[in-house]
PLY file of the C-alpha trace (Angstrom):
ply
format ascii 1.0
element vertex 128
property float x
property float y
property float z
element edge 127
property int vertex1
property int vertex2
end_header
-51.44 -7.11 -17.36
-51.78 -7.67 -13.61
-49.78 -10.89 -13.84
-46.99 -9.08 -15.73
-46.77 -6.43 -13.01
-46.80 -9.13 -10.31
-43.97 -11.07 -12.00
-41.90 -7.89 -12.48
-42.31 -6.86 -8.84
-41.34 -10.33 -7.59
-38.23 -10.40 -9.79
-37.15 -6.90 -8.73
-37.62 -7.66 -5.03
-35.60 -10.89 -5.14
-32.57 -9.33 -6.83
-32.17 -6.85 -3.99
-31.25 -9.74 -1.67
-28.29 -10.67 -3.89
-26.63 -7.24 -3.62
-25.98 -7.28 0.15
-23.33 -5.23 1.90
-19.91 -4.93 0.27
-17.12 -6.61 2.20
-14.57 -4.18 3.65
-11.05 -3.97 2.26
-8.35 -5.84 4.17
-4.93 -4.27 4.79
-1.79 -6.37 4.29
1.94 -5.74 4.39
3.58 -6.00 0.96
7.16 -6.69 -0.08
9.41 -4.06 -1.62
11.61 -5.15 -4.54
13.71 -2.01 -4.91
14.42 1.37 -3.33
15.82 4.50 -4.96
17.43 6.94 -2.50
17.96 10.39 -4.06
20.94 12.40 -2.87
21.59 15.98 -1.74
19.13 16.26 1.13
19.93 18.67 3.93
18.44 19.06 7.39
16.02 21.74 6.13
14.54 19.67 3.29
11.91 16.95 3.33
13.65 13.62 2.68
11.95 10.94 0.61
12.67 7.63 -1.10
11.04 5.88 -4.06
10.02 2.23 -3.58
8.80 -0.29 -6.13
7.39 -3.77 -6.10
4.73 -6.04 -7.54
1.22 -6.69 -6.25
-0.06 -10.29 -6.53
-3.20 -9.38 -8.47
-5.55 -6.54 -9.42
-7.29 -6.51 -6.02
-4.26 -4.87 -4.38
-3.78 -1.11 -4.25
-1.27 1.06 -2.38
-2.52 2.30 0.98
0.36 3.84 2.94
3.81 3.41 4.44
4.16 3.01 8.21
7.41 4.58 9.41
8.89 3.65 12.79
11.71 5.98 13.87
13.71 3.59 16.09
16.03 6.46 16.99
17.25 9.64 15.24
19.31 7.70 12.67
17.53 4.32 12.30
14.15 4.03 10.61
11.93 1.05 9.76
9.41 1.26 6.92
6.48 -1.11 6.33
4.53 -0.87 3.08
0.79 -1.42 3.43
-1.69 -2.23 0.66
-5.45 -2.63 0.80
-6.96 -5.74 -0.76
-10.48 -5.70 -2.18
-12.42 -8.90 -1.59
-14.11 -10.42 -4.63
-13.37 -10.95 -8.31
-9.89 -9.76 -9.38
-7.81 -9.81 -12.50
-5.11 -12.42 -11.88
-2.03 -10.62 -13.20
1.01 -9.19 -11.45
0.60 -5.42 -10.99
3.79 -3.34 -10.64
3.79 -0.29 -8.37
6.11 2.61 -7.57
5.50 5.10 -4.75
7.26 8.00 -3.03
7.61 7.62 0.73
8.03 10.90 2.60
10.37 10.61 5.58
10.12 14.23 6.70
12.93 16.42 7.98
15.82 14.36 9.32
18.87 15.27 11.41
22.27 15.76 9.77
24.20 12.48 9.47
24.00 8.96 8.06
20.57 7.32 8.36
19.84 3.60 8.05
16.50 2.73 6.43
15.10 -0.80 6.80
12.22 -1.70 4.50
10.51 -4.59 6.28
8.68 -7.37 4.44
5.84 -9.54 5.67
8.04 -12.66 5.57
10.55 -11.26 8.09
13.21 -10.19 5.58
14.20 -6.60 4.95
15.95 -4.38 2.44
18.46 -1.95 3.96
19.55 1.39 2.46
21.65 4.32 3.66
20.61 7.98 3.39
23.02 10.84 4.02
21.63 14.15 5.25
24.07 17.06 4.87
0 1
1 2
2 3
3 4
4 5
5 6
6 7
7 8
8 9
9 10
10 11
11 12
12 13
13 14
14 15
15 16
16 17
17 18
18 19
19 20
20 21
21 22
22 23
23 24
24 25
25 26
26 27
27 28
28 29
29 30
30 31
31 32
32 33
33 34
34 35
35 36
36 37
37 38
38 39
39 40
40 41
41 42
42 43
43 44
44 45
45 46
46 47
47 48
48 49
49 50
50 51
51 52
52 53
53 54
54 55
55 56
56 57
57 58
58 59
59 60
60 61
61 62
62 63
63 64
64 65
65 66
66 67
67 68
68 69
69 70
70 71
71 72
72 73
73 74
74 75
75 76
76 77
77 78
78 79
79 80
80 81
81 82
82 83
83 84
84 85
85 86
86 87
87 88
88 89
89 90
90 91
91 92
92 93
93 94
94 95
95 96
96 97
97 98
98 99
99 100
100 101
101 102
102 103
103 104
104 105
105 106
106 107
107 108
108 109
109 110
110 111
111 112
112 113
113 114
114 115
115 116
116 117
117 118
118 119
119 120
120 121
121 122
122 123
123 124
124 125
125 126
126 127
């Protein structure tokens, strides 16, 4: 009986070393495949766009969009995803997200959706 308890305690203590600390998620810029720009925004409404794309595998998940207002009518958008380190399902994962731009001034706005490889997708948004 004592040997059984000793073996069980040794096995339980050695498995705790294998758990360790989880590795933190890494943030990466992801490419956007398409952008839908709804119409009929005015200067009093919150403007938004809908972006879509494909993550490389199941370890990716949407994090946020970084918006750089170059000036009042030119805006750059970077899409950021967090990547979990470890075992992942190796399939392409489509995504679609709303990006809130906030209240914009009346006029024609140019939106550049920047990709990690230096390319960009450009769209126009009219605020009435």
